[in-house]
Steps between C-alpha positions, in 0.01 A plus 500: 500500500849525354586501131605134505155391624617405851356677801824488707337398830767240575792733433541633858501144635752388237720800578483422872595135442794600279627759746472266799674223303781738409548601865512131598753435221721781635469360853608150396780624275632703792484191725681293238778756467529515878523123519811505279648810666490348849669180390717681242398230253733238649333160464158658444306379199202674342254218584622503862454877524154483343401226744614721789305810395166352391341442839154569635631774724678676215188474284285654775750784540506549121119517480471745789780717360345493154159602635653788695712606202204488263287701742766768538549532124125518439468770766784699341359443151162645604652778711731640232 
């Protein structure tokens, strides 16, 4: 048991959730930047761009990418 009285069993799960969420955030921020780069911002509004990037397909890609990214970082974390 740790000094603060908590056993820390949920910490690996919490860390995994945070890391996966951060990878998904990076994925969507990259998509959002790309949405404005392609159109060069002419006539494109933020709500329109957000509507274009939040799709089921993009979410599936984000989840798969986040799972792969998390797995690679965990492998490297344990290896080194």
